[in-house]
N, C-alpha and C positions, 0 to 999 in steps of 0.2 A: 113607662111607669118609674116615678121619681117615690123614693121612700125616704122620709125625714125624721129624724129621731131628734127632737128638740128638748131643750132644760125642761119647758112646761109640758109638752105632750108629744103625740106620734102622729104623723099626717102621711096620709097617701095622695098622689097627686098624678092624674092622669092627662096626658097632652094630646091633642088632635093635630097629627103632625100635618094635617094639609091645610087646615084655617087656625091651627094654635090657641084654640080653644082649649080652657080647662077645667076640669073637673074633681073638685077633692073630696077627703073625709078627714075627719080630725078627732081624738081622744086627749083629754087632759088628763096629766098625772102628776105625783109628787114624788119625789124620792125617798125612800123611808131612811130615817135616822139609822146608825149601828153605833149604840152606845159601848158596846164591848169592845169596839176600836177607837173610843175616845170622844168626849163630849164634842166634838166637831167634826165627826166621821159619818158620812152619808154612803148610802149603798144604791146599784142599780140593781133595779129588780127586774133581770133579764129574762126571766120567762114571761113576765108581765109584759114588757117589751115587744116579745117575738109577739105574743098572743095579741097586744094591740096593733101592730101592723098587720097581721091577719084580718082582722076586724076591719079596719081602714080600708084594706086594699078592696076585701069582699064589697063593703059600700060603696067605693068609689067607682066600680064595676057597675054595679046596680045603678047608680044615678046617673051614670053617663050612656046606660042602654048599650054598654060594649060585651062582647064575648071573651071569654078568655082566648082564644085563637087571633084576635086582634090587638093582641098586645105584642109589641115585638120586641121587646127587651126590658130590662129591668135595671136600679142602680138604687145607692143609698147613700144619704148624707147624713151627716150627725153633728151635733155641737162639738166642740174641742175639749180637750183637758179632762177626757175621761179615760179610763183604762180598766182595760180588760184583759185579764190573763187566763190562760186555759192550758188543760193538760192534752196530752198525747191523744186520749178520747174524746177532746174536745168541752169536757168538763169545765165549768166555771170555777176557778180557784179563786181570784178577787175580781171584783167589778165596783168601778167607784166613778161616780159623776164627777162634773166642773167645780163644783160647789162642796165637795169634801175636802176636808183638812185634816185628816187623820196624819200627814205625815208634815206636821209643821215643823215639828224639830228637826227632821230630814232635811227640808227646804229651807231653812232658815240657815243651817250649818252650810249648805252649799253656798248659798248667798255670801255669807261672811268670809269663807274660805276660798271660794272661787268663782264668786260672781262677777267680777269684769272678765276673768279668762272664758266662762262659760256664754257670756254674752258676745263675744266677739267672737267664737266658734259657731253659736247656734242663734245667734241674733235673739234671743230668750234671756231674761234675769230669771233666777231660782225662785220658783215658788214652791208650796205645797202641791198646788193643782198639777204640777207638770208629772209626766210619768217616772221620770228618774227620781223623784222623791219617793213617790207610791213604792215603786221596786226597794227602794232601799228602807221604806219603811218595811214591805213584807219580807225582804231578808232579816232584818233586824227584830221583827215580831213574832214571827211565823215562818220559822226556816223551813220545817217540812214542808208545806205547801210553796216556798219559794222553792226549792228541789225539784219539786213535780211541773213547772212551768214549762209547757211545751212553745208558748207562742204568746207574745204580747201585742196586744190590739189597741185600736181606737176603737169606739162604740161604732163607727161605720164601716170600719174593716170587718168588725165581729159578726154585723147584719151580712156584709158580703160572705162572710166564711158559712155563716146559716144557711143562705141562698144559694151556694154553690158548693161547700165543703172543700174551698182553697183556702189557706189561709195566705193573706198579701197584705203590704203596707202601701197606703196612698202617699207618695212623697210630701203633700201639703200637711195630713194629718201626722206624719212622722216628723217634719221640721217642729211642731207644736210640743215636743216631748223633752227637750233639752239634751237629746241624745243623736240630733243629725247636724250636720258638717255640711252647711250652708255651699262654702265655697265649691266643696267637692262634690257636692250633690249626692251623699252617701251618710250611712248610719256613720256615727262619728266613733269609729273604732278605738280609737286612743282615750277618750271619755270614759267609754264603757268599759273598757280594761281598768280604768283607774279608778272607777266605782265599783270594782270586783263583781260586777253583774256578766251573766255570760251571753257572749255573742250569736249563741246559737237561737236564742228567745226571738231574735228580732226577724221578720219574715223577710222576703225578698221584696224588692220594691217594684210596683206597678203603677203607672201613670193612671191619670183620671180617663176616661173613655175609651181604655183598652179592656179587654176580653179577659174575667177573672175566671169564668168557667160557665157552666149550663145549670139552669135550676133543677135542682134536686126532686124528687117525688114529695118528699117530704115537705119540702119548701112550698112545692106547687100546691099541695094539698092545704098547708095553712095559708096561702094568698088567693086560692080560687084559681089558679092560673093552670096554664097546659106545660109539662116538665119538659125540660132540655131547650126552653128560650134562654138567648143569651144573656149572662149576670155580666153588666159591666163594672167597671171600678168608678167611685162615686168620689166622694173626698170631705174636707170640713164645709160646715154649713155655710161661714162666711164668704170662702171663695166659690162655693158653688152659687151662692147669693149675687155673687159678681158676676158669675155667667147669666144668672136670671135678669140680673138687671143692666146688662150689656157692657160690661167692663171687663173689654177685652184688648185694650189698646195702652201702651206705656202712656202714662199723665194720667190717664183717667182714675176718678175717685168715686167710690162706692160707698154710701151710708147705709147701713142695714138696720133700721131702726124698730128694735122690736122691744124683748124683754130687757136684752143687753143692744148697748149700741156701737159695734165696734166699725171703724172708718179704716179704709184701707185705699192706698192707691197702687196702681200696676206699674212695676218699674221693670226696668230690662236689665239691671243689675244689683245684687245686694247692696244696701247702703246702711251703716251703720251709724247710729246717733250717738254721737262723743259725750252726750250728757247721760245715755242710757234711759231716757224716757218710752222712747218707741220700742215696738218688736218690728223685726224684718224676717220674713216668714216667705211661702212660695206661694203663687197661684197654682189653682189647678191646671194652666194652660203650662205645657212642657217650654221651660225656657225662661220662663217670666217669674218675677218675685212681687211682693207686695211689701209695702211700709205701713205701719199700723198704728192708729191710735184709736181711743174708745172714751165716748163720751158718758159710759157708766150704764149703770141698770135704771133705764127711763121707764120701761114697761111697767114695773112692780109700783114703785112710788106715785105712776100716773092714776094704777088702777085703784090704788088704796085711796089717794085723793078724792078720785071721781066717784068711790062709794060712800065716802063721808058726806060728800056732797049734794049727790044724786043717787042716793042707796035705793030709791024706789022706780029709777028709771028702767026701762028694759035693757039698755046698753048705756051704762054710766058715762064711760069715757066718750062717747060718741055726745052725748049730753052735755060735758063739759067742755068737749072742743067745739061745739054749735054755741054754748054760751059765750065762749071765747071772743064770737064775731060781732059781740054786741060791746064790747069794749073798743080800743084804739091802740095805735103804736105808742108803746111806751105805758100802757094799762094805769093811767094816770097817776105815775109816780111810783106802782108797786112792783119790787124788783124779787125775782123768786131765783134759787138755785137747788129746788126740790128735782130729783133725779138726775140731776147735772153734775160733770166730773171731767175733770182734764188730767188724761192719762198719765202716768207716770210709773213705766214698769219697774224702777228700781226701787220703789216704795211699797213694801209689805204690809203694810197696816191695811186692816179692815175697814170699809166705811164706816165712820160716824156720820149720824142724819140728824140733823136739827131744824124744827120749825119754829122760827121764831116771828113774833108779831107784834103791832102795837094797833088798839081801835083807835086812836084819836087821828082824826082827819080822813081816815079810810071810808069811802063809800058806802052806805049800807045797803041791805036788800039786795034786791036782783042786779043793781048796777055793781056791788061791793063784789058779787060771786063772778061776774062776768071779769072785772079786772083783775081778780084772783086765777082764775082760768086763763086768761089772756098770760098773765104774767107767767104763771106754771111753763106754758108753751112757748114764750120767749125767753126765758131760763134756758129751755132745754135746745131751744135754735143758737143760743150765744153759745153754749159747751158744744157743738158741731164744730161752729166757727172756729172756738180756741184750740180745738184738737186738730182741726184741719190747718191751722195756722202753723201747729207742730210740724205736721208733716212737709208743708210748705217751706218751712224755714230750713229742714234737712236735705230735701229733694232737689230745693231750689228750682221746681216748678208750680206755678200759678194756674191751675187749669179753669179754664172758660166756662165749665159746667158741670154740673153734680148729677149722679145719677143714686136715684134713692129708692130702697124698698123694705119689707117689713110691715109690721102691723099698724106702726104707727103712722104709716103714710095715708091711713084711709082717712086723715082729716086734712083736707084740701086748705083750710086753715092753717094748719101748721106748716105744710109745702110749701104754701106763699110766704109765710114768714122766713122758712130758711132762704127762700130766694130772696127776699128783702134783705136780710142779716147780711148773707152772702155776697149780695150785688152780682150776682150770675143766674145763669138760666138752670133750672131743677128740673130733670127727666124723673117720672113717678113711674114705677114698673106697674104694669096694666094687672098684674096680680101681687097680691102681699105675699104669696109663697114664692117667692124669688128663688129661696134656697133648694125648695123642691122642685121647682122648674131646672135648674141647674144642675139637680141629679137626674132628672127625666132627660136633660141634654145628653149629659153623659151614655147613659142608655140608648141613646138614639146613634149617639156617634158609633159605639161599641155595636150595635145591632147591623150599621153599614148604612144607614139612612143619611148621613154626612159624614163629610170626609174628615173635617176635623173639629172641635170645638167652637171654634170660631164661625164656623158654618151653620152650627146649631143653633149658637147664638143668632145671627144674622135670619135663619128662619124662622125663629119661634119667640125671641125675646119682643115683647110689645110695649108701648106706654100709653096712659090713660091721660096724664096730664102733663103738660109742659108749661113751666110757669118762668115768666123773665121779670125782672125787678119792678115794682111802682115808685118811679122814679121821688115822688115825695117822702113815701114811707122809708124806703131805702135810706135816704139822705137823714133821716130822722135817727133811724136805727145806727147809724154810725155814733151818733152822740151816746146812745140808749147802751149799745155793749161798750164804749168805755167806761161807763157810768156800773155797769155790771161787773165788770173786770175788777173795778177797785171797791166795790162794796163790802163790807166785812161779812164774812162767810162765803165769799166766792171762790170756790176750791181752785188752788192756783196750780199750775203744770212744774213740773220739775222739783219740788219743795217738799216731795216726801210727806205730806199732810193726806189725811184720808179726806173721803167725799163730805162735805157739808152740806145741810138740806137748810135753807132759810128762807123767811118771808120778811121784807121790811116796807116800811114807807118813807117817803120821803119828807122829812119834817123841815121845818124853819131852822135857824141857826141856833135859835137858844127854845128848845121845847121845854114846857113844863113837866113838873115832877110827875111821873105816872107810872102806871103798871104796864110789865111786859108778859106776855104769855110767852111760857117756852116747853116746847115738849121734844125729847130726845129720843130717837129711834132708828134701828136699824135697817139699811135698805135688803140684806142678805135676810133678816127676818122677815119683813115684807115680803119676800122673794118665795120663800117657803110657806108663809100662811096669808094668804092674801082674801082669805073671807072675813079678817075683823075688821067690823066697821063703826067702832066705838074709840073715837080719841082718846078718852080717860082709860079705856082699858089698855089700849096699843103703850100710852105712858106708863101706866103701871106695870105691864109684861117687861119694858125693857129699863124699868129703874129710874125713869126722866117722868118730865111733867111737873114744872112749879110754876108760882107764881111770884114775882118779886120787885119791889120797887126800884126805878133807877133815877139816880141823882139828875139832877138840871144839867143839861147841857150835854151828858150822854147821848152819843149816835143811837137812834131807836132798836137798831139790832146789834149792839153791843153785848158780846158776852163777857161774864169775869170767869 
């Protein structure tokens, strides 16, 4: 059994070790704001998370027709950059999700004063989302609770604690804290001491797939399982997703395309990007590292646009993806950067998203919608390529194939576009829950079903599709990708700019005076409030949305 604490909800995945078939259950959630901690603060409702994990586990058991006695073991994975601080009794003193930015002051101070130093030690640049910044916030703002902290954990480590009663830190999660020494593979004692943080609150390190403990009676009652079964150490969602997608060898690249789109290459030793654009971290496979870029919050903008266009469809995103098939490569000249980002770890600015368009020469009706849908999917594929190129530049490795997992891989159109844009083979994980599958693999190794994580991957990871580039489309996409890179509003890597979203249409050299519609919106806001279906309402909420005349000769997507 793999438990997955995701940004947008909780999941349980049961894996049949004989057939590799999976059965899952899911519940969505939102992280509540915490205005008492500042306007950018959000909290983790740990009681609700624990309850949801129990509900999904029991539902998965029912759906699979599986008895509690048939479950060999359990492990948990979760999103990264969450912080859970507990006292000696296990009471939660601080619980923050990845989007929480209450520690913006502390994170910015670390970036300005010690950014390059910390990057070279930890492989990460300081930000408000890092555990280090949040602990400094707790120390500054709530000294009483800070003194009571007995252990500080990631959310997957906290779930492991709730399952077994044992507090430990999985190294790949610890490496996301800004407090982990990559070269020495240990907590960065010198950094911790220099920040005035107590070393005793950082738990012992235990590798993914090893024994954390045994399932307590209380946890067994919550999950509907038998007390005493082995509890394995899980790990971060992206790295567990690499397991589920089959990325276990140096040089392989995994793209986890979901709400967020991290892209990681497995490497044998830590590599540091001299331009400080990329992150370097740990794989959950002991002794292996990852080099990471990120193509942005693709899932939320895609859902938002799909709701606007296909709000009455049972599955708006599926309807948008299907409509994209009715257009052609290049989308008849329409170019999009919606949901697309080129990662720059040294830029702390929040994303600024824009939708800019002109109606002149755009095809109308269903044809225009198909072009728009295709342009959005193509723009996201271009962003994947741009981020992979950053990884290739630092690693010096050009992989012959990609491994894809996550919810966006439901669209065969999009995964084929990825293959065409990249010009290489693409392997699509048979389950979109690659992250939860990775946690289940960790549980299986700990339970003694497989000798190591690589063996578990070989036994359980499957692919539902394998794409190879279409010769004609791939050749055309090389030119379209170059156009996308040079288009106004395309998010550049390494320049410290926020993420921008635009739609433009290719016009002649001297277009006439015309009206251009523009709406500014925040991807982070869309991620929290995905129910909004009105474009004007979204514009009003973010203070954007206006019409303005553009002088003759201006580029269609030019912004003043």
